[in-house]
C-alpha positions in Angstrom: -14.7 -81.9 13.3 -13.5 -78.5 12.0 -15.9 -75.8 13.1 -14.1 -72.5 12.7 -11.9 -70.8 10.0 -9.0 -70.7 12.5 -9.2 -74.4 12.8 -9.5 -74.8 9.1 -6.3 -72.8 8.5 -4.3 -74.8 11.0 -5.7 -78.1 9.7 -4.6 -77.2 6.2 -1.0 -76.3 7.3 -0.7 -79.3 9.5 -1.9 -81.7 6.8 0.7 -80.7 4.3 3.6 -80.2 6.8 3.0 -83.8 8.0 3.5 -84.8 4.3 6.9 -83.2 3.9 5.9 -79.7 3.0 7.7 -76.6 4.4 5.3 -74.0 5.8 6.1 -70.7 4.1 4.7 -67.4 5.6 2.4 -65.3 3.4 4.3 -62.8 1.2 3.2 -59.1 1.4 0.4 -57.8 -0.7 3.0 -55.7 -2.6 4.9 -58.2 -4.8 8.5 -58.1 -3.8 9.9 -60.1 -6.7 7.6 -58.7 -9.5 7.4 -54.9 -9.8 5.0 -55.4 -12.8 2.3 -56.9 -10.7 -0.1 -54.5 -9.0 -0.9 -56.8 -6.0 -0.1 -60.3 -4.9 -3.2 -62.1 -6.3 -2.3 -65.8 -5.9 -0.3 -68.1 -3.7 2.2 -68.9 -6.5 3.3 -65.3 -6.9 6.1 -65.6 -4.3 7.3 -68.8 -6.0 7.3 -67.4 -9.5 11.1 -67.3 -9.8 11.3 -70.9 -8.8 8.8 -72.1 -11.4 10.8 -70.0 -14.0 14.0 -71.7 -13.0 15.6 -68.4 -11.8 15.8 -69.3 -8.1 16.1 -72.3 -5.8 14.9 -72.9 -2.3 16.1 -75.4 0.4 12.8 -77.3 -0.1 10.9 -78.9 -2.9 7.5 -79.0 -1.2 5.8 -75.9 0.2 2.5 -75.0 1.8 1.2 -71.5 2.5 -1.8 -69.3 3.3 -1.3 -66.3 1.1 -3.1 -63.0 1.6 -4.3 -61.8 -1.8 -5.9 -58.8 -3.5 -8.0 -58.8 -6.6 -8.9 -55.2 -7.2 -7.4 -53.4 -10.1 -5.3 -54.7 -13.0 -6.1 -57.9 -14.9 -7.7 -59.6 -11.9 -10.4 -57.2 -10.5 -13.4 -58.3 -8.5 -14.1 -54.9 -7.0 -17.3 -54.2 -9.0 -18.9 -57.6 -8.0 -18.3 -57.2 -4.2 -21.6 -57.0 -2.3 -23.7 -58.2 -5.2 -22.7 -61.9 -5.0 -22.2 -64.4 -2.2 -18.5 -65.1 -3.0 -16.6 -62.2 -4.6 -14.0 -60.4 -2.5 -11.2 -57.8 -3.0 -9.1 -59.3 -0.2 -9.0 -63.0 0.4 -6.8 -65.8 1.7 -5.5 -68.5 -0.6 -4.6 -71.9 0.7 -2.0 -73.6 -1.5 0.4 -76.5 -1.7 3.3 -76.5 -4.1 5.8 -79.0 -5.6 8.9 -77.8 -7.3 9.9 -80.8 -9.4 9.0 -83.2 -6.6 5.6 -84.9 -6.7 3.2 -84.5 -9.6 -0.4 -85.3 -10.6 -0.9 -88.5 -8.7 0.1 -87.1 -5.3 -1.5 -83.7 -5.9 -4.8 -85.3 -6.7 -4.6 -87.7 -3.8 -3.7 -84.9 -1.3 -6.5 -82.7 -2.5 -9.2 -85.4 -2.3 -8.0 -86.7 1.1 -7.9 -83.3 2.7 -11.4 -82.3 1.5 -13.1 -85.6 2.3 -11.2 -86.8 5.4 -10.0 -83.6 7.1 -12.6 -81.0 6.0 -15.2 -83.8 5.9 -17.0 -82.7 2.7 -19.4 -85.4 1.4 -17.6 -87.2 -1.5 -20.9 -87.9 -3.3 -21.4 -84.1 -3.8 -17.9 -83.4 -5.1 -17.4 -83.0 -8.9 -14.1 -82.8 -10.8 -13.1 -81.1 -14.0 -10.0 -81.9 -16.1 -8.6 -80.5 -19.3 -10.2 -82.1 -22.3 -6.9 -83.8 -23.5 -5.5 -84.7 -20.0 -6.3 -88.4 -20.0 -3.7 -89.0 -17.3 -5.6 -86.8 -14.8 -9.0 -88.3 -15.9 -7.7 -91.8 -15.2 -6.2 -90.9 -11.8 -9.5 -89.3 -10.7 -11.6 -92.2 -12.0 -9.5 -95.3 -11.4 -7.4 -94.3 -8.4 -9.6 -92.0 -6.4 -12.9 -93.6 -7.6 -14.8 -90.5 -8.8 -17.6 -91.8 -11.0 -17.6 -90.7 -14.7 -20.9 -89.1 -14.1 -19.2 -86.5 -11.8 -16.1 -86.1 -14.1 -16.2 -83.3 -16.7 -13.8 -82.5 -19.5 -13.5 -78.7 -20.2 -11.6 -76.8 -22.8 -8.5 -74.6 -22.6 -10.4 -71.5 -21.5 -11.4 -73.2 -18.2 -8.8 -75.9 -17.5 -5.5 -74.9 -18.9 -3.2 -72.5 -17.1 -0.3 -70.4 -18.4 2.0 -67.8 -16.8 2.2 -65.8 -20.1 2.2 -66.1 -23.8 5.4 -68.2 -23.5 6.9 -70.1 -20.6 5.6 -72.7 -18.0 2.0 -73.8 -18.5 -0.1 -76.9 -18.1 -3.6 -78.4 -17.7 -5.4 -78.0 -14.4 -8.1 -79.9 -12.5 -10.8 -78.3 -10.4 -12.7 -79.8 -7.5 -16.2 -78.4 -7.2 -19.1 -79.1 -4.8 -22.8 -79.4 -5.8 -24.6 -77.1 -3.5 -28.0 -78.2 -4.8 -30.8 -76.9 -7.0 -31.6 -74.1 -4.7 -28.3 -72.4 -5.7 -28.8 -73.0 -9.4 -30.0 -70.9 -12.2 -33.0 -73.1 -13.0 -32.1 -73.6 -16.6 -32.3 -77.1 -18.0 -28.7 -76.7 -19.3 -27.3 -76.0 -15.8 -24.2 -78.1 -15.3 -20.5 -77.9 -14.3 -19.2 -74.8 -15.9 -22.4 -72.8 -15.5 -21.9 -69.3 -14.0 -24.5 -69.8 -11.2 -23.5 -70.9 -7.7 -24.8 -74.5 -7.8 -21.4 -76.1 -8.9 -19.0 -74.1 -6.7 -15.3 -74.4 -7.4 -13.4 -75.3 -4.2 -9.8 -76.1 -5.3 -7.8 -75.6 -8.5 -4.9 -78.0 -9.1 -2.4 -76.8 -11.8 -0.2 -79.3 -13.4 2.8 -77.3 -14.7 4.2 -79.8 -17.2 5.0 -77.8 -20.4 7.1 -74.9 -21.6 5.4 -73.1 -24.5 7.9 -71.6 -26.9 7.4 -68.6 -29.2 5.9 -70.8 -31.9 3.2 -72.1 -29.5 4.8 -75.5 -29.3 4.4 -77.3 -25.9 7.7 -78.8 -24.8 7.7 -81.1 -21.8 9.4 -79.6 -18.7 12.2 -81.7 -17.3 10.8 -81.3 -13.8 7.0 -80.9 -13.8 5.6 -78.9 -10.8 2.4 -78.4 -8.9 0.6 -75.1 -8.0 -2.7 -75.3 -6.2 -5.1 -72.6 -4.9 -8.2 -72.7 -2.7 -10.0 -69.7 -1.3 -10.3 -69.9 2.5 -13.5 -67.9 2.6 -15.3 -70.2 0.2 -14.1 -73.4 1.9 -15.1 -72.0 5.3 -18.7 -71.3 4.1 -19.0 -74.8 2.7 -17.6 -76.6 5.8 -19.8 -74.5 8.1 -22.9 -75.3 6.0 -23.8 -71.7 5.2 -25.0 -70.3 1.8 -22.7 -67.3 1.6 -19.1 -66.6 2.4 -20.4 -63.6 4.4 -22.4 -66.0 6.6 -19.3 -67.8 7.8 -17.3 -66.9 10.9 -14.7 -65.2 8.6 -17.1 -62.2 8.2 -19.7 -62.6 11.0 -17.7 -60.7 13.7 -17.2 -57.8 11.3 -20.8 -57.7 10.1 -21.9 -57.6 13.8 -19.6 -54.6 14.4 -21.1 -52.9 11.2 -24.6 -53.6 12.5 -23.8 -52.0 15.8 -22.2 -48.9 14.1 -25.1 -48.5 11.7 -28.0 -49.6 13.8 -28.9 -52.1 11.1 -29.6 -55.8 11.3 -27.9 -58.0 8.7 -30.5 -60.1 6.8 -33.4 -57.7 6.9 -33.3 -56.0 3.6 -31.3 -56.8 0.4 -30.1 -53.2 -0.1 -28.8 -52.8 3.5 -27.2 -56.3 3.3 -25.4 -55.4 0.1 -24.0 -52.3 1.7 -22.9 -54.2 4.8 -21.2 -56.8 2.7 -19.3 -54.1 0.7 -18.2 -52.5 4.0 -17.1 -55.8 5.5 -15.0 -56.8 2.5 -13.5 -53.4 2.0 -12.6 -52.8 5.7 -10.6 -56.1 5.6 -8.9 -55.0 2.4 -8.0 -51.5 3.6 -6.6 -52.9 6.9 -4.3 -55.3 5.1 -3.2 -52.9 2.4 -2.2 -50.1 4.8 -0.5 -52.7 7.1 1.6 -53.7 4.1 2.7 -50.2 3.4 0.2 -48.7 0.9 -1.4 -45.3 1.5 -4.3 -43.7 -0.3 -3.2 -41.7 -3.3 -4.2 -40.9 -6.9 -2.1 -43.4 -8.7 -1.2 -47.1 -8.7 -1.9 -49.2 -5.6 -2.7 -46.1 -3.6 -5.5 -45.2 -6.0 -7.0 -48.7 -5.7 -6.9 -48.3 -1.9 -8.6 -44.9 -2.1 -11.3 -46.3 -4.3 -12.0 -49.1 -1.8 -12.1 -46.7 1.1 -14.4 -44.3 -0.7 -16.7 -47.0 -1.9 -17.0 -48.3 1.7 -17.7 -44.7 3.0 -20.4 -44.2 0.5 -22.1 -47.4 1.5 -22.0 -46.3 5.1 -23.9 -43.2 4.0 -26.5 -45.4 2.2 -27.0 -47.0 5.6 -27.7 -43.6 7.2 -24.3 -42.8 8.6 -23.1 -39.3 8.0 -20.0 -39.4 10.2 -16.7 -41.2 10.1 -17.1 -44.8 11.1 -14.8 -47.1 9.1 -11.9 -46.6 11.6 -14.1 -48.0 14.3 -14.2 -51.3 12.5 -10.4 -51.8 12.2 -10.0 -53.3 15.8 -12.5 -56.0 14.9 -10.3 -57.0 11.9 -7.2 -56.9 14.1 -8.8 -58.9 16.8 -10.1 -61.6 14.5 -7.1 -61.8 12.1 -4.3 -60.8 14.4 -3.5 -64.3 15.6 -2.6 -65.3 12.0 -1.1 -62.0 10.9 0.7 -60.4 13.9 1.7 -57.4 11.7 -1.9 -56.2 12.0 -1.4 -55.7 15.7 1.8 -53.8 15.2 0.3 -51.4 12.6 -3.2 -51.1 14.1 -2.9 -47.5 15.3 -1.5 -46.3 12.0 -4.3 -48.1 10.1 -6.9 -46.4 12.3 -5.3 -43.0 11.8 -5.0 -43.3 8.0 -8.6 -44.6 7.6 -10.1 -41.9 9.8 -8.2 -39.1 7.9 -9.1 -40.3 4.5 -12.7 -40.9 5.4 -13.1 -37.5 6.9 -11.8 -35.8 3.7 -14.2 -37.9 1.6 -17.2 -37.1 3.7 -16.8 -33.5 2.8 -17.0 -34.5 -0.9 -20.0 -36.7 -0.3 -21.9 -33.9 1.6 -21.5 -31.6 -1.4 -22.0 -34.0 -4.2 -24.5 -36.7 -3.0 -27.6 -34.5 -3.2 -26.7 -33.5 -6.8 -26.0 -37.1 -7.7 -29.3 -38.3 -6.3 -31.1 -35.5 -8.2 -29.3 -36.6 -11.5 -30.3 -40.2 -11.0 -34.0 -39.4 -10.2 -34.3 -37.0 -13.1 -32.9 -39.7 -15.4 -35.5 -42.2 -14.2 -38.3 -39.7 -14.4 -37.4 -39.0 -18.0 -37.7 -42.7 -18.8 -34.0 -42.9 -19.7 -31.8 -45.9 -18.9 -28.5 -44.1 -19.2 -27.1 -41.3 -17.0 -25.8 -38.3 -19.1 -22.0 -38.4 -19.4 -22.0 -34.6 -19.3 -23.7 -34.6 -15.9 -21.4 -37.3 -14.6 -18.4 -35.3 -15.7 -19.7 -32.1 -13.9 -19.8 -34.2 -10.7 -16.2 -35.2 -11.2 -15.0 -31.8 -12.4 -16.7 -29.8 -9.7 -16.6 -32.0 -6.6 -14.0 -34.7 -7.5 -16.7 -37.3 -7.2 -15.1 -40.6 -8.5 -16.6 -42.1 -11.7 -16.7 -45.6 -10.2 -18.9 -44.5 -7.3 -21.3 -42.8 -9.7 -21.4 -46.0 -11.6 -22.2 -47.9 -8.4 -25.0 -45.6 -7.5 -26.4 -45.8 -11.0 -26.2 -49.6 -11.0 -28.2 -49.7 -7.7 -31.0 -47.7 -9.5 -30.9 -49.9 -12.5 -29.1 -47.3 -14.7 -26.0 -47.4 -16.9 -23.6 -44.6 -17.5 -22.9 -42.8 -20.8 -19.2 -43.5 -20.8 -18.8 -42.1 -24.3 -20.3 -38.8 -23.3 -18.2 -38.7 -20.1 -15.0 -39.2 -22.1 -16.1 -36.6 -24.6 -16.6 -34.0 -21.9 -13.3 -35.0 -20.3 -11.4 -34.5 -23.6 -13.1 -31.2 -24.2 -11.8 -30.0 -20.8 -8.3 -31.2 -21.6 -8.4 -29.4 -24.9 -9.4 -26.2 -23.2 -6.5 -26.7 -20.7 -4.1 -27.2 -23.6 -5.2 -24.0 -25.3 -5.0 -21.8 -22.2 -1.9 -23.3 -20.6 1.4 -21.7 -21.3 4.1 -24.3 -21.3 7.8 -23.6 -21.1 9.4 -24.4 -24.4 11.6 -27.5 -24.0 13.2 -29.6 -26.7 12.8 -33.3 -26.9 16.3 -33.4 -28.4 15.0 -35.7 -31.1 17.1 -33.9 -33.7 20.2 -34.4 -31.6 19.5 -38.1 -31.1 19.0 -38.5 -34.8 22.3 -36.7 -35.5 24.4 -38.9 -33.2 22.7 -42.2 -33.6 25.5 -43.5 -35.8 28.0 -43.1 -32.9 28.5 -45.9 -30.3 27.0 -45.3 -26.9 29.3 -43.9 -24.2 31.3 -46.3 -22.0 31.0 -45.2 -18.4 34.0 -45.9 -16.2 33.2 -43.5 -13.4 32.4 -46.0 -10.7 36.0 -47.1 -10.6 37.9 -44.0 -11.7 37.5 -40.2 -11.9 39.9 -39.7 -14.8 39.9 -41.4 -18.2 41.1 -40.9 -21.7 38.3 -40.5 -24.4 37.9 -39.7 -28.0 35.7 -36.7 -28.9 33.1 -38.3 -31.2 30.8 -35.3 -31.7 30.0 -31.8 -30.5 26.5 -30.2 -30.3 25.9 -26.5 -30.5 22.4 -25.0 -30.7 21.0 -28.5 -31.3 23.3 -29.0 -34.4 26.5 -30.9 -34.8 29.7 -29.0 -35.2 33.2 -30.3 -36.0 35.2 -27.5 -34.2 34.8 -25.2 -31.2 36.8 -22.3 -30.0 37.5 -20.4 -26.8 34.4 -18.9 -25.2 31.9 -21.1 -27.0 29.4 -23.2 -25.0 29.1 -26.7 -26.5 28.0 -30.3 -25.5 30.7 -32.9 -26.0 30.1 -36.6 -26.8 33.0 -38.9 -25.8 33.4 -42.6 -26.4 34.5 -43.1 -22.8 33.9 -41.0 -19.7 34.2 -41.0 -15.9 31.5 -38.3 -15.6 28.3 -39.5 -14.0 25.2 -38.1 -15.9 22.2 -36.7 -14.2 19.9 -39.5 -13.2 18.2 -41.2 -10.3 17.9 -37.8 -8.5 21.7 -37.2 -8.6 23.0 -34.2 -10.5 25.5 -34.6 -13.3 29.3 -34.4 -12.7 31.4 -31.2 -13.2 35.0 -31.2 -14.2 37.4 -30.5 -17.0 38.4 -31.9 -20.4 41.9 -31.3 -21.7 43.0 -31.9 -25.3 46.0 -31.3 -27.5 45.2 -27.6 -27.8 42.1 -27.0 -25.6 40.9 -26.8 -22.1 37.1 -27.2 -21.4 35.2 -26.5 -18.2 32.3 -29.0 -17.8 29.3 -27.7 -15.9 26.8 -30.5 -16.3 26.6 -34.1 -17.7 23.4 -35.6 -19.1 22.4 -38.9 -20.7 20.3 -39.3 -23.8 18.2 -42.3 -24.8 20.2 -45.5 -25.5 23.2 -44.3 -23.5 25.0 -41.3 -25.1 26.6 -39.0 -22.5 26.7 -35.3 -23.3 29.1 -33.1 -21.4 27.9 -29.5 -21.3 30.7 -27.0 -21.0 32.7 -24.0 -22.2 36.0 -23.9 -24.1 38.1 -21.8 -21.8 41.4 -22.1 -23.7 42.3 -22.9 -27.3 40.1 -24.9 -29.7 38.9 -28.5 -30.1 38.0 -30.7 -33.0 36.1 -34.0 -33.4 38.5 -36.9 -33.2 40.7 -35.2 -30.6 41.9 -37.4 -27.7 40.8 -35.8 -24.4 41.6 -36.4 -20.8 38.4 -36.2 -18.8 38.8 -35.4 -15.1 35.9 -35.2 -12.7 35.8 -32.5 -10.0 36.6 -35.0 -7.2 35.4 -32.6 -4.4 31.9 -32.2 -5.8 31.7 -35.9 -6.7 32.6 -36.8 -3.1 30.1 -34.4 -1.7 27.4 -35.8 -4.0 28.4 -39.3 -3.0 28.0 -38.4 0.7 24.5 -37.1 0.1 23.5 -40.1 -2.0 24.6 -42.6 0.6 22.9 -40.5 3.3 19.7 -40.6 1.2 19.7 -44.4 1.2 20.4 -44.4 5.0 17.6 -41.9 5.5 15.1 -43.9 3.3 15.8 -47.0 5.4 15.5 -45.1 8.6 12.1 -43.6 7.5 10.8 -47.1 6.7 12.1 -48.5 10.0 10.7 -45.7 12.2 7.5 -44.7 10.3 6.6 -48.0 8.6 6.9 -49.9 5.3 4.4 -47.6 3.6 7.2 -45.1 3.1 8.0 -45.0 -0.5 10.3 -42.6 -2.4 8.4 -40.1 -4.6 11.4 -38.2 -5.8 14.8 -37.0 -4.7 17.6 -34.5 -5.4 21.2 -35.5 -4.7 23.5 -32.5 -5.2 26.9 -31.8 -3.8 25.6 -29.1 -1.4 22.4 -30.8 -0.2 19.9 -33.6 -0.5 16.1 -33.5 -0.8 13.8 -36.6 -0.4 10.1 -36.8 -1.1 8.3 -39.8 0.4 4.8 -41.1 1.1 3.4 -40.5 4.6 0.0 -39.4 5.8 1.0 -36.7 8.3 3.7 -34.3 9.3 6.6 -35.6 11.4 6.9 -34.4 14.9 10.2 -33.4 16.5 10.5 -36.8 18.2 10.3 -38.6 14.8 12.7 -36.2 13.2 15.2 -36.7 16.1 14.9 -40.5 15.9 15.5 -40.4 12.1 18.5 -38.2 12.4 19.9 -40.2 15.3 19.5 -43.5 13.4 21.2 -42.2 10.3 24.1 -40.9 12.3 24.4 -44.1 14.2 24.8 -45.9 10.9 27.4 -43.4 9.8 29.4 -44.0 13.0 29.3 -47.8 12.3 31.4 -47.1 9.2 29.7 -49.9 7.3 31.0 -51.0 3.9 28.9 -49.6 1.0 28.8 -52.4 -1.5 27.6 -52.2 -5.1 27.1 -55.1 -7.4 25.5 -55.7 -10.8 23.1 -58.6 -11.1 19.9 -59.8 -12.8 16.7 -58.0 -11.8 15.1 -61.2 -10.4 18.2 -62.0 -8.4 18.2 -58.5 -7.0 14.6 -58.6 -6.0 14.8 -62.1 -4.5 17.6 -60.8 -2.3 15.3 -58.1 -0.9 16.4 -55.0 -2.9 13.7 -52.3 -2.9 11.8 -52.0 -6.1 8.4 -50.3 -6.8 5.5 -51.0 -9.0 5.6 -49.0 -12.2 9.4 -48.3 -12.1 11.3 -49.3 -15.2 14.2 -51.8 -14.8 16.4 -53.5 -17.3 17.4 -57.1 -17.2 20.6 -56.1 -15.4 20.5 -53.8 -12.4 23.0 -52.3 -9.9 22.3 -53.0 -6.2 23.7 -50.7 -3.5 23.9 -52.6 -0.2 24.7 -51.0 3.2 25.1 -54.0 5.5 21.8 -55.3 6.7 20.4 -51.8 7.0 19.7 -50.8 3.3 19.5 -52.5 0.0 18.2 -50.6 -3.1 18.4 -50.7 -6.9 20.6 -47.6 -7.7 22.9 -46.4 -10.4 24.3 -43.4 -8.5 27.8 -42.8 -7.0 28.3 -43.6 -3.3 30.8 -43.5 -0.5 33.0 -46.5 0.2 32.0 -46.6 3.9 29.1 -44.9 5.7 31.7 -43.1 7.9 32.7 -41.1 4.9 29.3 -39.2 5.2 30.7 -37.6 8.3 27.6 -36.0 9.8 24.0 -36.0 8.8 21.7 -33.0 9.8 18.0 -32.6 9.0 17.2 -29.0 8.2 13.5 -29.1 7.1 10.4 -31.3 6.8 7.1 -30.4 5.2 4.3 -31.4 2.9 4.5 -31.0 -0.9 1.2 -32.8 -1.9 -1.5 -34.9 -0.3 0.2 -37.8 1.3 3.7 -36.7 0.3 6.2 -35.2 2.6 9.6 -33.7 1.9 12.8 -33.7 3.9 15.9 -31.6 3.2 19.2 -32.4 4.8 22.9 -31.7 4.8 26.0 -33.9 5.2 29.7 -33.6 5.9 31.1 -30.1 5.7 27.7 -28.7 4.7 26.2 -30.0 8.0 29.2 -28.6 10.0 28.8 -25.2 8.4 25.0 -25.3 9.2 25.7 -26.0 12.8 28.4 -23.2 13.0 25.9 -20.7 11.5 23.2 -21.7 14.0 25.7 -21.2 16.8 26.6 -17.8 15.5 23.0 -16.8 15.2 22.3 -18.1 18.8 25.1 -16.0 20.2 23.9 -12.9 18.2 20.4 -13.5 19.6 21.8 -13.7 23.1 23.5 -10.3 22.6 20.2 -8.8 21.4 18.5 -10.2 24.5 21.4 -9.1 26.7 21.8 -12.6 28.1 24.2 -15.5 27.9 23.5 -18.2 25.2 22.4 -20.5 28.0 19.7 -18.1 29.1 18.3 -17.3 25.7 15.4 -19.8 25.8 14.2 -18.9 29.2 14.4 -15.1 28.5 12.5 -15.6 25.2 9.7 -17.4 27.0 9.3 -14.6 29.5 9.3 -12.0 26.7 6.6 -14.0 24.8 4.4 -14.2 27.9 4.8 -10.4 28.4 3.9 -9.9 24.7 0.9 -12.1 25.0 -0.4 -10.2 28.0 0.0 -6.9 26.1 -1.8 -8.3 23.1 -4.6 -9.5 25.3 -5.0 -6.0 26.9 -5.0 -4.4 23.5 -7.7 -6.8 22.3 -9.9 -6.1 25.3 -9.5 -2.4 24.7 -10.4 -2.9 21.0 -13.5 -4.9 21.9 -14.5 -2.2 24.4 -14.2 0.4 21.7 -16.3 -1.8 19.3 -19.0 -2.2 21.9 -19.2 1.5 22.2 -19.4 1.8 18.4 -22.1 -0.8 18.2 -24.2 0.7 21.0 -27.1 3.0 20.1 -27.0 2.3 16.4 -30.8 2.2 16.2 -30.8 5.8 15.1 -28.7 4.9 12.1 -31.2 2.3 10.8 -33.1 3.4 7.7 -36.2 1.8 6.4 -36.4 1.2 2.6 -39.7 -0.2 1.4 -40.3 -1.6 4.8 -36.9 -3.2 5.0 -34.6 -2.0 7.9 -31.1 -1.3 6.6 -28.0 -0.6 8.8 -24.8 0.5 7.1 -21.6 1.2 9.1 -17.9 1.7 8.5 -15.6 0.3 11.2 -11.9 0.6 10.3 -9.0 -1.5 11.5 -10.9 -4.8 11.5 -9.9 -8.0 9.7 -12.6 -10.1 7.9 -12.8 -12.4 10.9 -13.1 -9.5 13.3 -15.7 -7.9 11.1 -17.8 -11.1 11.4 -17.4 -11.0 15.2 -18.4 -7.3 15.3 -21.5 -8.1 13.2 -22.8 -10.3 16.1 -23.3 -7.2 18.1 -25.5 -5.5 15.4 -27.3 -8.2 13.5 -30.2 -8.5 16.0 -30.9 -4.8 15.5 -31.9 -5.6 11.9 -32.8 -9.3 12.2 -35.4 -9.0 9.5 -33.5 -6.6 7.3 -30.0 -6.1 6.0 -26.7 -5.2 7.7 -23.7 -3.9 5.7 -20.3 -3.4 7.3 -17.1 -2.0 5.7 -13.6 -1.8 7.1 -10.1 -0.7 5.9 -7.0 -2.5 7.3 -3.5 -2.1 5.9 -4.9 -0.5 2.7 -7.3 -3.4 2.0 -11.1 -3.1 2.1 -13.3 -5.8 3.8 -17.1 -5.9 3.3 -19.7 -8.0 5.1 -23.4 -8.2 4.2 -25.9 -10.1 6.3 -29.6 -10.5 5.2 -32.5 -11.7 7.4 -33.4 -15.3 6.4 -36.9 -14.4 5.4 -35.6 -11.8 2.9 -32.8 -13.9 1.2 -34.9 -14.8 -1.8 -35.8 -11.2 -2.4 -32.3 -9.8 -1.8 -29.5 -12.4 -1.6 -26.4 -11.2 0.4 -24.1 -12.4 -2.4 -25.8 -10.2 -4.9 -25.4 -7.1 -2.7 -21.8 -7.8 -1.8 -20.8 -8.4 -5.5 -22.2 -5.0 -6.4 -20.3 -3.2 -3.6 -17.1 -5.1 -4.3 -17.0 -3.8 -7.9 -17.1 -0.2 -6.4 -13.9 -0.9 -4.3 -12.0 -2.8 -6.9 -12.6 -6.3 -5.7 -14.8 -9.3 -5.7 -16.7 -11.6 -3.3 -19.6 -13.9 -2.7 -21.1 -16.2 -0.1 -24.4 -17.7 1.1 -27.8 -16.0 0.6 -27.9 -14.9 4.2 -24.2 -13.9 4.6 -21.5 -12.9 2.1 -18.1 -11.2 2.2 -15.9 -9.4 -0.2 -12.5 -7.6 -0.4 -11.1 -4.8 -2.5 -8.0 -2.7 -3.0 -9.6 0.8 -3.4 -10.1 2.1 0.2 -10.7 5.6 -1.1 -14.0 4.5 -2.6 -15.4 2.7 0.5 -17.5 5.7 1.8 -19.2 6.2 -1.6 -19.8 2.4 -1.9 -21.5 2.2 1.5 -23.6 5.3 0.7 -24.9 3.5 -2.5 -26.2 0.6 -0.4 -29.5 2.4 0.1 -30.0 3.2 -3.5 -29.1 -0.4 -4.6 -31.5 -1.9 -2.1 -34.3 0.4 -3.1 -33.7 -0.5 -6.8 -33.7 -4.2 -6.1 -36.9 -4.1 -3.9 -38.6 -1.9 -6.5 -37.9 -4.4 -9.3 
């Protein structure tokens, strides 16, 4: 008898392997063969190209356990998680597949036998649905399997007909359900198969892919009908283990126990706490698998879905009383429980913990600021008898604190409230309009007029991959966004040729430079760009003679600059592959610059790279350069390229035909740029900088070839010059510098001690300087030479002298004024520190603010500091008098 989910997984695989199926590992959650899909959300995703007839495999029967995500995009269960027994973001889908092999008879027989004989579900509680017109399936279930007609239901196209898209493979499907009993039902007299309640629970969906729907809607029989089935592991585990909820099965129990320990809560005690614990359990599994498969939290695409999941889990932790980071503590439970089936979890465990802890820590800061205000908004809405939270209030939460809309909606839902989405959108649009009015944009042209002017000309034929010189006819010239028919010496014009070897700017690579030579003209080309639909414009200056449309020109690329750009582009591919190998599959290109003199590469990563990582990346790239591997490029169909493992990313736009650049087994990317013939042509690769450009995005700059050599020579010269300044040999520079720094540190420490001693003397005996104004002790002092931080430190020596009053300090350092105001806590309502410091800041040409008990300001008019400090007494007296 099967008693655990681990046994259930193995039993499913064994059953189908014994019946001629090939076991296929789970594909990643990032669909490798379908960049239009946000996440892998079904077992059939990795076999899509086979069903479409675009690919073949060495097997016609397959079985898999596919990790899936349904959060974001068309299939999105995120909002239901925690509120139901069976919704999840991450889940495992058990599936068996036939690619033109067996069909309905065997698929139905396999499904029934596995559930009744292997999983040992009671046959008399199983129900079956078929498509209303699928008599063949109905007869197989009734006559061959023996399911009584009382437990067979015909449903319409909405429930029992599957299609991949508006056209293409499709077919009827048949679902196997289990009757869980009246206790799980809705209680309505009409409750039956197809009801939304949990009584009749779908276990397994069998899709009979037998038609090809054409553009007219006609269903044409497929020559080789196929089978695609899907069954949720979590749901089947709950049924086989006899529990009422997926969360009560052993799939979730270990994680819920860990959550209970972290939160000091007991699952099953209160519905609100249980809901939060279910959300956390589901979301921790999801974030663990998403990060393992290379996704990092961000503000777009898959990364944004991950961020939403992480923040939603963190907020539910707060609802359970946790105000610290805790999600990262739960990752080891997921790894321990799921690692035997997914060994990649163990390999990425440390990275997952680090990413989760960092993201949660940042979000806790947001929660601490925004949660009290959110709770106040919700309570005021209920007290006013309203059922909808003001869209304007919700927008202020988002605009001021970055509090996500979906989390506000969650919180409102828990209080039985809805959101005023229309009001929110209105406030959002008003802000955007204000931004549009105040922003000053650089004036750039869309070139729509140019495109309109040249649209009658054929698109440019590019021959630059194979040659760097070609003959072309001058079709048009553009000057000041208008077409001209003739250009003369000294004029700067853009030239449109019918054929060119010049590579246009694109894919991060800059456009080619070179020359055009005609019957009576010579033109220096300084850039090449590409307009929509494929027209290449060569921007340059006529250096000799004149040129007319219709002239035959010889176009010659600057081969030296092209070769340098090719070196940097090939090195970029090598570096991208090295980053993914060393840092992990989450590394994704966010932008690049490939110029003849340098390369720049932006990529996703959650922390700065240490010297060890930088050294490993540089060494790995140079190792690939020394191997002198052939750089091969080939044009092919997009699906063929993706199935071969070429890198593609969700949201990127690709045509039906793409160019794949392959460097042995090390790198394979979709790329239209120019490259070296062999990696050895790169010569040398040298990293020169690494840093952050945005949250979760790093930037590397590097040099290759002669540029890298000159960089090293310059560093050697600087090192020798430094040795001369230190009066040492180059070999002794490091050691002598360390000694000098130690001496400098000792000197700075002595100066600091002397400074503190002088401050102590200034702070002593200040009681005589304290004045009382309307019973309030006031101490004002100027202490020059102190930074804002040092001013705060100095205040610690004086604040006890006026603990129930006000302390005002002023200092000038490097021509800048610093002000500090401290007010006793029992006087803050009467005289807030921020109010005092703002008044003083105006007098010294600055601004400031802070808490009611302590505030700081700065200014740029040190000559006014004395008079400003003298006015403190008058200002305090005025405020207390009012």
